[in-house]
Structure formats: C-alpha cells, structure tokens
Residue, then its C-alpha position, 0 to 999 in steps of 0.5 A: m500500500a502506498s504511503i500518504a506522502a507517495i499518493d500526494q506526490q503522485a497527485e502533484q505530478k499529475k497536476t503539474k504535467k502539462k497537456p500539449r497545446r493543440v493547434s489547427k493545421a492552418h496555424f501549424l502551416r503558418e507558424y512551422a512549415d518554413r521554420e529553419d531553426g535546426y528542428k523538424y516539426e510535424w503535426n499529429d492530430g493538433v499537437v506540434e511534435k518537435t525533433q532534431a532535424m538531420n545533421q551533417q553526419q545523417a546527411e551523409i547517409y542520405f548521400i550514400l543512399l542517393a548514390y545507390f538509388q541513382k542506379t535503380a530503375a525507379a531513378q531512371a523513370e524520374g523517381g526521386l529521393i528527398t529529405e524532410t518533406d511534407m507527407y500527410t499520412s492522414t487528415v490529421q497527421l503531417r509527417r516529414p520523413d528523414i528520407a522518402f522515395y517518390s516515383g516519377a508519376q508521384r512527382k508529377l502529382m506533387k507538382k500539382g499540389e496533390n499529397q502523395i504517400s512515399v512507398w519507402v521511408v527512412e528514419i535515421i534514429s538519434t539518441n534524442d528520439q523517443v521509442n514510443s513515438i518511433n513505434q507509433k509513427l511506424d504504424e502510422y506509415f503502414q496504415a497510410g500505405v508505405q510499403v517499406v520503412w527503414h530505421i537506421f541506427p548510426d550509433s549501433k550501425q544497424v538498420y531495421v528493415y520493416t515490410s510491415p509493423e510485424q515483419v522486420t529484418i535487422c541488418r548489420g555488417k555485410t547483411i543486405c538491406s533491401a527496399a523491396p517490394a517498394l524498390g526491388d533493385l535498391e540493396i545495400a550492405a548495412e556497413e556501407l551506410f556507415v563508412 
C-alpha cells in the first residue's frame, strides 16, 4: 500500500504535467512549415511534435543512399529521393520523413499540389528520439500505405528493415538491406551506410 506522502506526490505530478497545446493545421502551416531553426516539426492530430532535424553526419547517409538509388530503375523513370518533406499520412497527421522515395508519376502529382504517400521511408534514429513515438509513427506509415520503412541506427550501425509493423529484418555488417517490394533493385550492405 502506498504511503500518504507517495499518493500526494503522485497527485502533484499529475497536476503539474502539462497537456500539449493543440493547434489547427492552418496555424501549424503558418507558424512551422518554413521554420529553419535546426528542428523538424510535424503535426499529429493538433499537437506540434518537435525533433532534431538531420545533421551533417545523417546527411551523409542520405548521400550514400542517393548514390545507390541513382542506379535503380525507379531513378531512371524520374523517381526521386528527398529529405524532410511534407507527407500527410492522414487528415490529421503531417509527417516529414528523414528520407522518402517518390516515383516519377508521384512527382508529377506533387507538382500539382496533390499529397502523395512515399512507398519507402527512412528514419535515421538519434539518441534524442523517443521509442514510443518511433513505434507509433511506424504504424502510422503502414496504415497510410508505405510499403517499406527503414530505421537506421548510426550509433549501433544497424538498420531495421520493416515490410510491415510485424515483419522486420535487422541488418548489420555485410547483411543486405533491401527496399523491396517498394524498390526491388535498391540493396545495400548495412556497413556501407556507415563508412
């Protein structure tokens, strides 16, 4: 049985815990869409989620993936990789994946202002990322139609390749990471990402 002091302390913690401030999508777009302050802002059902933007070490992973991507059939068909661009995964969620692939056809629709869901998304996981948020976003991506999600862990030199929230291959060293079925010809040994 908890002591009176412990119960009082728990009650006080509940009182002081702030609920996140909710903002409209219009407010989010006006205040956070073009903010350049070293952070990435996403909108999740009215809550602004602030995380570290990609740094130069993480950008190097993007450049390595881009070099491999440029050899794929999707690249020859005017597909592209982009970092931290808007992707509405639902009517109440705007995400900015660290890296996302869009086909040539999707790029044409994006140019017209039509939201497109990337079929392959990469998140580079830093020590600041919260595991619950990572897992919630993983489910969200698959619900939205993403086919493959890579979680890249630079500190441990591992890549978790998800083809569903329940199907994961952990790649390290010479183990091949594949973007199939989203990009069947994009493969790279995990160690190549961390040179």
